[in-house]
Structure formats: structure tokens, C-alpha cells
N, C-alpha and C positions, 0 to 999 in steps of 0.2 A: 506786392501791395504792402503798404505800411499800415500798421495798426497802432491805435492809441488806447490807453486804459480809460475806464469810465471816469476817473478823476480828471484826466487831461481833457476828455471831451466835455465834461461839465464846465470846466474853465473856458473852453473854446466857445461853447454854446450859451454860457451864462445861466446854467441851471446846476442843481446839486448833483453830486455823483449818484445819489440814490435815485433820482429821476431818470438818469441815463441807464441805470441798472434796470429800472422798471421797463423802459423802452426796449432794452435788449431781451429781457425775459418774456415780454409779450410779443416778440417777433416784429416790432415796428421799425427796426433798423436792419435793412438788408445787408448781408455780408458779415454781421456780427458773429463772432465765434466764442465759445466758452472753453477755456483751458483750466481744468480743475475747478476752482471756485472764482476764477477771474474772467471777466468779459473783456474781449478785445474788439474794438470798433474800428472799421476802416477810416483812415484820416480824411477821406473825401466824402464821408457819409453826410447826408442832408438831415438836419434836425426835424424830427416828426412834429406834427401839429399837436398841441396840448389839447386833449379831448375833454379836459375839465372846463374849458372855456367855451361859451356859446359863440356861434358865428355872428359876425356883425351884420346888422340889417343893411340892405342895399337901398 
């Protein structure tokens, strides 16, 4: 399995690296691992939903 850094995933998903770091530390990205002080995210991981936004009304 190939891994990307939080900075690379941030570019891929269109969010900041800090937001990807928050996703990792809260356990919202399955398969993310921490090596020292660096988070590694699987390259095929799906971007979690932003919980700060309300769901759209149907």
C-alpha cells in the first residue's frame, strides 16, 4: 500500500494540511498511520465529510 503525507493529501483533496492532520488525529481516515510526528495517509483514502457544515435540506 502506498502512503502520502498530509501535505500531499491536502493538495489532492483541496484542503489545508492542517485539516488533513485533524482528520487523522480524530480517526476519521481509516488506515492512516503515525510515524514519529508525521501522519501517513493511504493514497486511495476517501476524503471525510466536513462536520462543520450542515447537511443540505432535501
